[in-house]
N, C-alpha and C positions, 0 to 999 in steps of 0.2 A: 504494500499499499504505500509506503514512504516513497519508494522509487516511481511509482505510478503517478503520485501527487506531485513530486518535484519535476518529473518530466513534463507534466500537465503545465505547471507554473512556468518553466522555462520557455515552452513552446508558446504559452499566452504572451509572455514579456516580449519573446522575439517578434511575433506577428503584431503586437501592439506597438512596440517600438519602431517598426518599419515604417508604419502609417504616421505615429505621432511626431518622430524625430526626424521625418523627411523634410528638408528644406530645398528651395530651389537650387539646382546644381548638385543635389545630393538624391536623386530620385531612384538611383540604382542599388538601393539597399535590398538585401535578400531577406525576407521574413523567416525563412526556415534554416537559416545559417546555424543558429544555435542548437536547433532541434537535430539537425544532422551530426552534431557532435555528441549528442545524447547517446546515440546509437553505439557509436564507437567507445564512449566513456563506460557504458554500462556493460558493454561486451567485455571491458576489461575486469570489471567487478565480477561478472559472472564466471570469468574464467578462474577466478580466485576460489570458487566454490567447488570446482572439480578436483577431486583427489584421486592418487592411486594408493590403494591400499595393499595389504600383503597379498601375494599370489596373483599378482596382476590384476585384481579386481578394481575397476574404475567406478566411482560414485560421485554424484552430484551433476550429472548431466542434466537431469530433468529441472533441478533446482536452478541451474544456470540458464536453461531456456526459459523458466518462468520469470526470472528476474529480467532477462532481455524483453520478454513479451509485456511484462508489467511496463516497461518503459515505452514500448510500442503503444499500449492501451493509453498512457498519459499523453503521448504526442499527439494521438488522434483526438482525444478529448480537449487538449489544449487548442488545437486547430480547428474545433468546432464540428468535428465528425462524430457526434455522439451515437447516432444509429449504428455506425460501423464499429465503434468502439464497444457498444453493449453486444453486438452480434458477434464480434471476436472474443469478447470475454466469456460468452457462452459456449461457443466452440471449444475454446481454451480448456474450460472446465470439463466439457465432455470428454475431450481428448486425453487429458490427465487421469481422469476418474473412470471412465467406461471403456475406452478402447484397450487399455491393458487387460481387463477382465475378459473382453471378448477374444483378444488374441490367446490368452491362457486357456479359454475354454475350446476355443476351434482351432487353435495352432497346433504345431506338433508337440509330441509329448515332452521333448528336450525343455521346452518353455515351462513346464511345470516342475520340473527338477531344479534342486538347489545344491550347492556344494557346502560340506561340513568339513572342517578341521577336526582331526582327532589325535590326541597325543597320549600314548599309553605307556606307564612305566611299569616294568615287571622285572622280577628276578630271573637269571640265567636259565632256570629250570623250565621256563615255559616253552611250550611247543609252538613255534611261529607257523609252521605250515598248516596245522590243523586250525589255528585262530584265523589266519588270513582266508582259509577256506570257507570258515564259516561266517566271516564277515561278507566275502564275495556272494554268498547265497542270498543275502539280503539287500546287499548295496554294490553299486559299481565303484571300484577303487581307481581313482585317476592318477594318484601319486603316492608313492611309498618311500619312506627314508627310515633305515634302522641303523641305530648306533650304540656302542657300548658308553655308559656315563659313569663307570667305575664303581667300585664295591659290590661287584656281582650283579649289577643292575643294567638292563637294558632299556632303550627307549625307541618306541616306533611311532613315526608320524605319518598319518594317511590323510588323504583328502578324498572323501566320499561323495558320490553323487547320489541323493536320496530322493524320494517323492516329496512334493511339497506338504503333504499331509502327515508325513512322518515327523513327529515333533522331536526337537533336539533332546529333550528330556529322556525320551524313549531310546535314542541312540546312546546316551549316557549310560542308562541303565543296562542296556544291552552289553556295552563295553565292560561295565563293573562285574558282570557275571563271569568273565573269563577267569580261568584259574591262573594263580600267581601274580595277578595284576595288583600293583601297589597304588598307582594313582591313575586317574583319568582326567582328561581336559578335552572338551568338546567346545567348537566355536562355529557359529553359524557364519558363513563367508558370504551368503547371498543377502542382498538387502530386501 
């Protein structure tokens, strides 16, 4: 809302200043010059919201797009295009809220999956092949890292792909049931 109102104000000032401050010999003032700078300035702010998290997960793209579109709505309202601004606001709300639901429901099953990071610490007597086979029966394993951490303990890090309806707590409980597991850490990587 702040970005939209500020963009509206700057556009109104730009449009009004072009006519109010025009003097003989200075009639070539561009009323949308300030509004044009809003687009690039807000794009810079939006770029700051985009983050790269661990395992190459990118987040903040929708937020950045919303910041940029809020400035566009403000420019449209400030320039007097109220009907267009309200129509665009309605389309944006539908696009952000309903389209992802439809794509998930009607799109490929890959869109309904999410990535979960699992870190298991266990003692050396654990049987890895049986444990990984058991995990593979319920989940797709995308990435595996196994290492010794000393004192007769090992650590295995997995990135699992599981269904959207499979809760993180269920994955945690499933991992706790394995024999010789000392600690479990589960992180949902999908937003």
